[in-house]
C-alpha positions as CSV (number, residue, x, y, z in Angstrom):
1,M,71.1,105.3,98.9
2,T,69.7,105.4,95.4
3,S,71.0,107.8,92.7
4,E,67.4,109.1,92.4
5,R,67.2,110.0,96.1
6,L,70.6,111.7,96.1
7,R,69.6,113.8,93.1
8,D,66.8,115.2,95.2
9,F,69.5,116.7,97.4
10,V,71.7,118.1,94.6
11,R,69.2,119.2,91.9
12,P,69.8,122.8,91.1
13,P,67.1,125.5,90.5
14,E,65.7,125.4,87.0
15,S,67.6,128.6,86.2
16,N,70.8,126.8,86.7
17,L,70.0,123.8,84.7
18,V,71.8,124.8,81.6
19,I,75.0,125.6,83.6
20,L,74.9,122.2,85.2
21,T,74.4,120.4,81.9
22,I,77.4,122.0,80.2
23,S,79.7,121.2,83.2
24,Y,79.3,117.4,82.7
25,L,82.2,115.9,80.7
26,P,83.2,112.3,79.9
27,T,84.5,110.6,83.1
28,H,88.2,110.4,82.3
29,T,88.3,113.8,80.6
30,E,86.8,115.3,83.7
31,C,89.3,113.5,86.0
32,N,92.2,114.7,84.0
33,L,91.0,118.2,84.2
34,D,90.6,118.0,88.0
35,R,93.9,116.2,88.4
36,M,95.7,119.5,89.4
37,N,93.5,119.8,92.4
38,P,92.9,116.7,94.4
39,L,90.6,118.5,96.9
40,V,86.9,118.2,96.2
41,S,83.8,119.6,97.7
42,P,80.6,117.9,98.9
43,A,78.6,119.3,95.9
44,W,81.3,117.9,93.5
45,L,80.9,114.4,95.0
46,A,77.2,114.5,95.4
47,A,76.8,115.4,91.7
48,R,78.8,112.3,90.7
49,L,76.9,110.0,93.0
50,A,73.6,111.3,91.6
51,D,74.7,110.5,88.0
52,P,73.7,107.0,87.0
53,V,76.7,106.8,84.6
54,E,79.4,108.0,87.0
55,A,78.1,106.7,90.2
56,P,79.2,103.1,89.6
57,E,82.8,104.2,88.8
58,T,83.0,106.3,92.0
59,V,84.1,104.7,95.3
60,I,84.1,106.4,98.7
61,L,86.5,105.5,101.5
62,D,86.4,106.4,105.2
63,A,90.1,106.5,106.1
64,T,89.8,107.7,109.7
65,L,92.7,106.8,112.1
66,P,92.5,107.5,115.8
67,P,94.9,110.4,116.7
68,V,98.2,109.4,118.3
69,G,98.5,109.9,122.1
70,V,94.7,109.9,122.8
71,T,93.7,107.4,125.5
72,P,91.5,105.6,125.2
73,A,91.7,105.6,121.4
74,P,88.3,106.2,119.7
75,D,87.0,103.3,117.8
76,T,86.9,104.9,114.4
77,H,85.4,101.8,112.7
78,A,82.5,101.8,115.1
79,R,81.9,105.5,114.4
80,Y,82.0,104.5,110.6
81,L,79.4,102.0,111.2
82,E,77.2,104.5,113.0
83,R,77.3,107.1,110.3
84,H,79.1,107.4,106.9
85,L,78.7,108.7,103.4
86,P,76.4,106.7,101.1
87,G,78.1,103.6,99.9
88,A,81.4,104.3,101.7
89,V,83.6,101.4,102.7
90,F,86.1,101.6,105.6
91,F,89.8,102.0,104.6
92,D,91.7,100.7,107.6
93,I,95.1,102.3,107.2
94,E,96.6,100.3,110.2
95,A,95.3,97.0,108.8
96,L,96.6,97.9,105.3
97,S,100.0,98.8,106.5
98,D,103.2,96.7,106.5
99,H,103.3,94.6,109.7
100,A,106.6,93.0,108.9
101,T,108.3,96.0,110.4
102,S,108.0,97.6,113.9
103,L,107.6,101.1,112.3
104,P,104.0,102.4,112.2
105,H,101.9,102.7,109.2
106,M,104.5,101.7,106.6
107,L,103.6,101.2,103.0
108,P,102.9,97.5,102.3
109,T,104.0,95.7,99.2
110,P,102.2,96.4,95.9
111,E,101.0,92.8,95.8
112,S,99.5,93.0,99.3
113,F,97.9,96.4,98.7
114,A,96.4,95.2,95.3
115,A,94.9,92.2,97.0
116,S,93.4,94.3,99.8
117,M,92.0,96.9,97.4
118,A,90.4,94.2,95.2
119,A,88.8,92.6,98.1
120,L,87.4,96.1,99.2
121,G,85.9,96.6,95.7
122,V,88.3,99.4,94.8
123,G,89.6,99.4,91.3
124,D,92.7,101.4,90.3
125,Q,90.9,103.1,87.4
126,M,87.9,104.2,89.5
127,R,87.3,107.6,90.8
128,I,88.3,107.2,94.5
129,V,87.2,109.8,97.0
130,V,88.7,109.6,100.5
131,Y,87.4,111.4,103.6
132,E,87.6,111.2,107.4
133,Q,85.2,111.7,110.3
134,A,86.6,114.9,111.7
135,G,89.4,117.3,110.9
136,V,92.4,116.8,108.7
137,F,94.6,114.0,109.7
138,S,94.6,110.6,108.1
139,A,92.6,110.9,104.8
140,P,95.5,112.4,103.0
141,R,97.6,109.4,104.0
142,A,95.1,107.1,102.3
143,W,95.1,109.4,99.3
144,W,98.9,109.2,99.1
145,M,98.9,105.4,99.5
146,L,96.5,105.0,96.7
147,R,98.4,107.5,94.4
148,T,101.7,105.9,95.3
149,M,100.4,102.5,94.3
150,G,99.3,103.7,90.9
151,A,95.7,104.9,91.1
152,P,95.5,108.1,89.1
153,F,92.1,109.4,90.0
154,V,92.2,109.9,93.8
155,Y,90.6,112.8,95.5
156,V,90.1,114.0,99.2
157,L,86.7,115.3,100.3
158,N,87.7,118.6,101.9
159,G,86.1,119.0,105.3
160,G,85.2,115.3,105.4
161,L,82.1,114.0,107.1
162,G,81.3,117.3,108.7
163,A,81.3,119.2,105.5
164,W,79.0,116.6,103.9
165,I,76.5,116.8,106.7
166,G,76.9,120.6,106.8
167,A,75.8,120.7,103.1
168,G,72.5,118.9,104.1
169,L,73.5,115.6,102.3
170,P,72.4,112.2,103.4
171,V,74.3,109.6,105.4
172,E,74.0,105.9,106.0
173,S,74.8,103.5,108.8
174,G,76.0,99.9,108.8
175,P,78.6,97.9,106.9
176,V,78.9,98.2,103.1
177,S,80.1,95.5,100.8
178,R,81.2,96.1,97.3
179,P,81.8,93.5,94.6
180,P,85.5,92.6,94.1
181,A,87.4,94.8,91.7
182,E,90.6,94.7,89.8
183,F,93.4,96.8,91.2
184,R,96.7,96.8,89.4
185,A,99.3,98.2,91.8
186,S,102.4,99.9,90.4
187,L,104.6,101.5,93.0
188,D,105.9,105.0,92.2
189,P,109.4,105.0,93.6
190,H,109.6,108.8,93.3
191,A,106.8,109.2,95.8
192,V,108.6,107.5,98.6
193,T,111.8,108.5,100.3
194,S,114.0,106.2,102.4
195,F,116.3,107.0,105.3
196,A,119.4,106.8,103.1
197,E,117.8,109.2,100.6
198,V,116.8,111.6,103.4
199,Q,120.5,111.6,104.5
200,Q,121.5,112.5,100.9
201,Q,118.9,115.4,100.8
202,I,120.2,116.7,104.2
203,A,123.7,116.7,102.8
204,A,122.5,118.4,99.6
205,R,120.5,121.0,101.6
206,G,117.3,119.8,100.0
207,Q,113.8,121.0,101.0
208,I,112.5,118.9,103.9
209,L,109.2,120.0,105.4
210,D,108.2,118.6,108.8
211,A,104.5,118.4,109.8
212,R,105.0,117.8,113.5
213,P,104.0,120.4,116.1
214,A,106.6,123.2,116.4
215,A,107.6,122.3,120.0
216,R,108.4,118.7,119.0
217,F,110.4,120.1,116.0
218,A,112.3,122.4,118.3
219,G,113.0,119.6,120.8
220,T,111.2,121.4,123.6
221,A,108.2,118.9,123.8
222,P,108.5,115.2,124.0
223,E,107.5,112.7,121.2
224,P,104.3,110.7,121.8
225,R,106.3,107.5,121.1
226,P,108.4,106.3,124.1
227,G,112.1,106.4,123.7
228,L,112.3,108.9,120.9
229,S,114.2,112.1,121.1
230,S,112.4,115.2,119.8
231,G,114.1,117.7,117.6
232,H,114.5,117.9,113.8
233,M,116.7,117.0,110.8
234,P,119.4,119.4,109.9
235,G,118.0,122.0,107.5
236,A,114.5,120.9,107.8
237,T,111.6,123.5,107.8
238,S,108.8,123.3,110.3
239,V,105.4,123.3,108.7
240,P,103.1,122.3,111.5
241,V,100.0,120.6,110.0
242,I,97.8,123.0,112.1
243,E,99.0,125.8,110.1
244,L,97.6,124.2,106.9
245,V,94.1,123.7,108.4
246,E,91.3,126.1,109.0
247,N,87.8,125.2,110.3
248,G,88.3,121.5,109.8
249,R,89.4,121.9,106.1
250,L,92.7,122.0,104.4
251,K,93.4,125.7,103.3
252,E,93.3,126.1,99.5
253,G,94.5,128.5,96.8
254,D,96.3,131.7,97.7
255,T,95.7,131.2,101.4
256,L,97.6,127.9,101.3
257,R,100.2,129.2,98.9
258,A,101.0,132.1,101.4
259,V,101.7,129.6,104.1
260,F,104.4,127.8,102.1
261,A,105.7,131.1,100.8
262,A,106.2,132.4,104.3
263,K,108.3,129.3,104.9
264,G,110.5,129.9,101.9
265,V,109.3,126.8,100.1
266,D,110.0,126.7,96.4
267,L,107.1,124.7,94.8
268,H,109.1,124.2,91.6
269,K,112.0,122.2,93.3
270,P,112.0,118.8,94.9
271,I,110.4,118.6,98.3
272,T,110.4,115.8,100.9
273,T,107.6,115.7,103.5
274,T,108.0,114.1,106.9
275,C,106.3,113.9,110.3
276,G,106.1,111.5,113.2
277,S,105.0,108.3,111.3
278,G,104.2,109.3,107.7
279,V,100.6,110.2,108.3
280,T,100.5,114.1,108.5
281,A,103.5,114.2,106.1
282,A,100.8,113.4,103.6
283,V,98.7,116.5,104.6
284,I,101.7,118.6,103.4
285,A,102.0,116.5,100.3
286,L,98.3,116.9,99.5
287,G,98.5,120.7,100.0
288,L,101.5,120.9,97.8
289,E,99.9,118.9,95.0
290,S,96.8,121.1,95.2
291,L,99.0,124.0,94.4
292,G,100.6,122.3,91.4
293,A,103.8,121.0,92.9
294,T,105.1,117.9,91.0
295,Q,108.3,116.9,92.7
296,V,107.0,115.8,96.1
297,S,108.1,112.7,98.0
298,L,107.1,111.4,101.4
299,Y,109.6,109.9,103.9
300,D,107.6,106.9,104.9
301,G,109.6,106.1,108.0
302,S,109.5,109.7,109.2
303,W,110.6,110.6,112.7
304,A,109.8,107.2,114.1
305,E,112.5,105.7,111.9
306,Y,114.9,108.7,111.7
307,A,115.3,109.3,115.5
308,Q,116.2,105.6,116.0
309,Q,119.2,105.6,113.7
310,P,122.6,105.9,115.4
311,E,124.0,108.0,112.5
312,A,121.1,110.4,112.4
313,V,121.9,114.0,113.4
314,I,119.2,115.5,115.6
315,E,119.1,119.3,116.1
316,K,117.2,121.2,118.7
317,T,116.2,124.7,118.5
318,P,116.7,126.6,121.8
319,P,113.5,128.4,123.0
320,P,113.4,132.1,122.5
321,E,114.7,134.2,125.4
């Protein structure tokens, strides 16, 4: 897809031309201004792809994972090949995870991640926009992985492929190959929480937000992974990811803020997010960052690790009478 063709889809009426012109800022200045909100719209992304200066420094990643517990699992890579955003490459979260552990989707080493990103043609200083094929599930995990490994300009296309198509913007099919890029990975230790640190946070009555469905949190529904007890960590707060999503998009602004306020979450204090395997915990982390929270860490092992530990305390909430 050429920048000229894409501009045909996003060119504003003549009456808006001055407004559009004054909105363009140098690349890194623009990224720094947008840093407080990692959620972007189709129009935002389309404008950058249509700009001959900005387009080469913008990379798009389809980071769709098949949902847990769905049989047979959909082939998300095949669906990517059928239809994807112009120039998008496939970010395979499972393939990019640490396979030296039996835990699912664990963060790889910085060296391994850097090599994988370089081969994909993703540079750490590029503007990186992540999306998924439907709903809000795995794109935030890719966003978190990239941010945790030191990429500063990472965004999520809110609404994903559906929002892009709904805006009347073009798609492509087939594989995409980008030239190799330089990715200098630098792990942010404050973005990742270990089991030992979770135990300390439980003892200190820290804020732990759990994205799993309410019934699994309460212990009244089974976990999708065999052999794991359901329930929750002592003192944890249930924030089911479904409560953060509306019409296939992550809620934003005051609507999202109200969800966290109703749970008693203090955005100005440290927060740890968790879920079943570290994927939807990133949805909470993304929502928190979009609201300006700066002390957010993700428990990478999440329930898949916690529930296996002999010393882990698992609480269950009795069903209402």
